[in-house]
MARPASE-508566 format. One record per atom (N, C-alpha, C, O): y negated, x negated, z negated. Coordinates in pm, whole numbers, plus 50000, padded with zeros to 5 digits. Layout:
YXZ...
# end
This chain:
298871787845371298721774145323297351768845362296871771345473296711761545269295361756545292295251741945252295791737845149294551733945333294181720245299292691719145317292171723845418291961712945221290511712445232289961699145185290631691745112288731696045227288031684245177286541685745207286151693845291285721677845140284281677545163283951664745237284371653845196283201665945346282871654445429281381651445419280561660545434281031638945395279621635045388279311625445503280031615745526278241628345574277831620345689276781610145649276001612145556276781599145723275801588545699274601590745791274781593845909273411589145739272201590045819271931576345884272351566245828271251575645999270671586946071271691594046159272771588646188271341606046203272161613346298273431618546236273471621846117274471619246317275741624746273276841614546285277881617246344276621602746229277641592446232278461593046105277911592745995279761594046119280611594346001280621580745934280611570346000280651580945803280721568445728282101562245738282291550945696283071569345793284421564445810285351576145829284911587645836286631573245838287631583745850287681591845723287741586345613287681605145737287801614045623289041622545643289261627745752289851623845539291081631345551291401638345420290921634245314292211648745428292751655445310294251656645330294711659245441295011654845223296471654445234297121665245149296611669145044298251670045198299001680345129300471679045171301031688145232301081667745139302381664445196303561670945126304491675345194303561671844996304741676444924304521690944881303591693944806305381699844927305221714044904306391719544823307341712544790306281732444793307401739644733308511740944836308231739944956309761743244795310861744744892310611755644995310991754145111309981766744953309741777745047308751773645156308951777045272307691766345118306711762045216307301751645310307071752145431308041742145257308641731645339309661737345436309841732045546310331748045396311351754045483310741759845610311421760445713309501764045605308811769445723307961758345784306741758345771308611749045851307911736945897306821739445998305801732445994306951748946089305821751246181304551755446109303461753346161304671761445990303501765945916303161756945798302261760145720303851745745785303671736745670302651725945706302981716245775301401727545659300361717645687300641704645613301161704645502300291693545677300411680345614299021674845583298701672545466298181672645684296861666645665295851672845759296201678845861294571671145724293481673645818292611661145824292481653845726292021658745940291191647045963289911651146034289901661146106288851643546015287631644546094287021630646099286751624745995286791625346220286261611746229285451610146357285551618046451284651599746357283801596046469284481584746545284521573546494285021587146665285701576546740284731566046789283601569146826285161553746789284291542646828283941542946977282891538047017284831548747059284651547647204284021559947267283931560747390283571569547187283001581747243281721585347170281721587047048280611586447243279321589747184279111604947183279441611747280278571610147073278231624147066279391633447042279271645547061280531627946999281701636346975282391632246844282431620446809282921641946776283801639646662285211643746702285391651446797286191638746631287581642746653288101649446528288041643746419288601661546543289241668846434290741669446461291171669946576291531669346354292971669446373293661676646258293251675346142294691684046291295601690246195296991684646222297421684146337297701680446117299101676846132299941686546049299491691545945301151689046096301971699046029303451696346057303811689546153304301701945969305741701245990306291687145981305551677545965307581686245990308231673546020308241662645918307591652445939308951664245808309341653245721308231644145678308421631945680307081649245638305961640645601306031635845456305301626645419306881641845374307041637045237307821623945238308711622045320307481614945146308131601845142309641603245128310391595545188310081612945048311501614545021312231622345130313451623645126311491627545227312081635845331312651627045442312301615245453313531632845522314091625545635313171626545756312351635645766313341617045846312531617445968312861630046047313991634946044311881635046117312041647346193311311645846324310081644546325312041646046435311441643246565310981655746639310451654846749311191667546580310881679846650309381682146660308621678946569308981687846773307621693146788307731708246776308531714646844306931713946688307021728246660306001736046741304801733546732306481745546820305661754346901306071768546867307051773646921305341774846779305751787846723304661798246754303531796946707305001808346832304021818446873303571827146756302561834146768304291827046646303961835546532303121828646426302871834346320302691816346452301871809046355300471807046411300291802346524299471810546330298071808346365297541796646283297611796846160297011786446352296391774846286294881776646294294341779246402294191775146183292731776846180292081764846113292521760246007291031759746175290251748346124288841753546098288191758546190288371752345974287091758145935286071747045907286411736545852284821749645945283731740445917282581748345855282121758145913282131744045737281001750345670279861740245667280001729545607278751743345728277611734245731276461739145644275331734645661276721748345552275671753745466275301744545351274131743945312276281737345296276021728945180275421715745226276081708045297274171712945188273521700545229273381690945112272411683445103274381691245023274371681944912273571686444793273301678344703273161699144789272341703744677273171709644564272621715044467274501708544576275371713244470275721727944480276491733044398275171734844577275461749044593276791750744665276961746344779277731757244599279051759144658278991769544770278221779144762279801767644871279871777044981281321778445023282021768445039281761790645042283141792845084283191800545215284271804545259282051802745277281991810045403281841800245518280831793345527282821799445607282721789845717281711794145822281561806045850281011784445879280121786945992280871786246123280491792746221281941778546126282761776946247284221778946209284711773046112284901787146285286361788746268287011786346403286791793846499287821775946410288531772346532289981776946517290671772546425290441785646605291801790846599292661784646708292221782946821293891781246672294841775246766296111783546764296681786146658296551787646883297801794946898298671787947001298171781447093299981789246985300941783247076302011793347112302241802947039302661791147226303751799847267304711792047356304311786447458305971791747317306981785047399307291793447522307481805547512307351786747637307621793547763309111793147797309891786147732309501800747898310911801447936311461787947979312651785247961310601779348035311081766348081311081755847969311361744147994310761760047845310761750747733309431744147706309281737447604308451745947793307121740447770306401748747664306871759447627305261743747617304501750447512303081752947562302351743547593302701765547570301351769147611300461769447488300821775347387299271762947496298391761447381297001766847415296531765447528296361773147316295001778247333294201775247207294621778647097293021768847225292081766147116290821774247142290201772847248290431782447047289251790847060288131786346968288371782346854286891786947018285671784746940285461770146899284901767546793285901760746981285601746646957284141744146996283781746647111283291739246905281881737146937281681728147058282171716847062280961733347157280651725647277281691726447386281541720147491282771734147365283851734547464283501742747587284071740447694282571752247574282221760547687283261771047719283381775447833284021775047618285091784947636286371780147573286421769347513287411787947586288701784247528289251771647595289081769747715289901763147516290611751547570292081755447581292701759147482292631754747700294021758547721294771747247791294181739347864296061746647768296871736447832298331738647804298701747447726299161730547867300611731647851301181718347808300941708047872301941718547700302651706747652304041706847714304851715647685304321697147801305601696447869305891681947907305031675047962307111677547877307501663847907306471654147848306261654147727305831645947933304841636447882303431641647880302511634547841303231654047922301881659747929301511665747794302071675947754300571659547723300121664347593298601664947583298061669047480297911660947690296451660447691295891670847787296441672847895294801677447749294101686547838292641687147799292261682247692291811693247885290361693047867289771707047871290341716347928288591708147806287821720447813286981720347940286951710348013286301731447967285431732348084284291722248077283791717848180283881718647955282771709147938283241694647929282411685547919284561692447933285081678847930285561673947796285921662247783285581682547693286131678547564287651677547575288291685747640288211667347511289641664847519290391671147402289851672447292291631675147427292511680247323293891674147342294311671347454294591672247231295951666947232296811675747142296401679147032297991679347189298951686647108300331680847135300741679647251301041677247028302381671747048302861664046927302181663546824304051657846939304611649946829303931636446816303581630246917303731631746692303111618746667303771612146546304431618646465303591599046537303921591846415302891595746310301691595546338303331599246191302421604146087301251594446068301461583046029300001598946095298851589946081298421587645937297621578645911298941595545844298571593745703299181580645651300341577645679298391572945575298851560045521298911560745369298011565845303300021555245314300101554145168301151543645131302241543345187300801535145035301691524744985302351529844857301821527844747303501536344871304191542044755304681531144661304641532844539305161520044716305611508944632304451503344550304611500244432303301502144614302131497144543301701506244430301271501444325301811519344450301471528844344302391526944225301931526644110303691525744252304631523744143304361511144065304401511143942304081500144137303791487544070302491488243991302401482643882301501494944046300231496343976300391504143847299851500243743301141515043851301351523243732302181516043627301941517743507303151508143671304051501643575303441489043513303751485643399302561482143587302011469443538300561470543490300101462143412299851480743536298431481843504297541473543592296321473543576298151466243687297391458043782297471464243921298531468543966296331464743989296311470544123297181462244216296981450244230298171468844280299141461544361299331467744499300411466844557298291474044552298421480344684298381469844794297651460044786299181472144899299291462945012299141471045141299941480145166298151467945220297871475645342298951474245448298951481645546299881464845430300961463045528302161471945497303091472645577302151478845383303261487745346302821502245362301901506745295303481509345449303141523345474304401531845456305321531245537304421539645350305581547945320305791558945423306881564545433304751562145501304851572845599305061567745741305081575745835305231554745758305431549145892306741554245951307741555745881306721556846082307911561246156308441574746111309621577746130307571582746050307951596446016307191605746109305961605946110307921613246188307311621246293306901635046243307561641046158305801639746297305371653546273304601658346394304451651046492304111670546388303371676446500301881675646472301441676246357301091674246579299651672746562298881681046663299311683146777297711685846618296731692446704295431684746685294871684646575294941678346790293711670446781292761675046891293191678047002291451675546860290491680046960289121674246930288761671746815288351672247037286991667347024286021678846998286221690147045284971675746923283891685146893282581678846936282321667146906281761686447006280441681547046279521681946924279291692646867278991670346883278191669846760276891677746773276441683646676276291677846891275051685346910275291700346898274451707646845276451704846946276781719146936277151722846793276961734246752277671713246718278041715846579276801716646490276651726046413275931706546501274681706146424273871694146466274411683646498272551695846467271671684746501271021678546378270421667846387271151685146262270471680246142271371679246020271051671945927272481686246018273311686845897273921673245864274331665945954273981669945736274561657145693275801658845608276521649045584276071670945561277261673445479278021685445534277431695845563279331683945548280161694845596281341696745500281851687045443281741709045484282961712145411283971717445513283661726845586285131711545518286141715845616287451718745546287781712745444288191727945603289531730845554290341737145666289781741045769291631738045647292511743645748293531752745682293891750845565293981762545756294991771745706296001774745813295741772845932297171779245772298151784945862298461799145817298391802145698298811807645910299181821345877300331825445971300241823646092301381830845913302521835345994302521850346011302321857845915302741854746134302871869046161304271873446119305271868146168304341883146030305621888245981305731902946018304911911145977306731906046095306911919946138307861927446046308131939246067
# end
């Protein structure tokens, strides 16, 4: 499964023009049935409270379709590989590129005590693998260089006014309301991590990012 989007940065420097996301909520029955491997969204944004860092996030599993039921489970599956790709070759000249410059791999494994061991490899600026354990209220951990990572259940961060879409289509008048969120209170699993912007690129203004899941089948 793959989710992708093209991200454009605002000059000067590497400041995002805003939150950028790609969505893939409604899947075929076979894809939805494998919830640990069912991607929902990817995000990349510049947090207001942290200088020199971007935040990347993958959400997956857990009732993210509007018609689906809420799902409180956090999925920790040792047989699923999550990969986040960044391509910095396209600088807005229209030349397509499908070869990533950065591939960040995330693996998880449930332990005997029910906790979840997590490993993130190749995060720009991390200074090595980011590892940690998700257990009870502990969902945050750091790299050797101080980059933060979060893994655990969250309220779906994707926003959409389904009622407004229906009214807009039926009346021809734009009727979206920012106070109506069809995905509110729908739980799913998330992997979020900081990226050092200097380690990612000092000059690039356009990035292409996508994410995939792959299941090991014996």
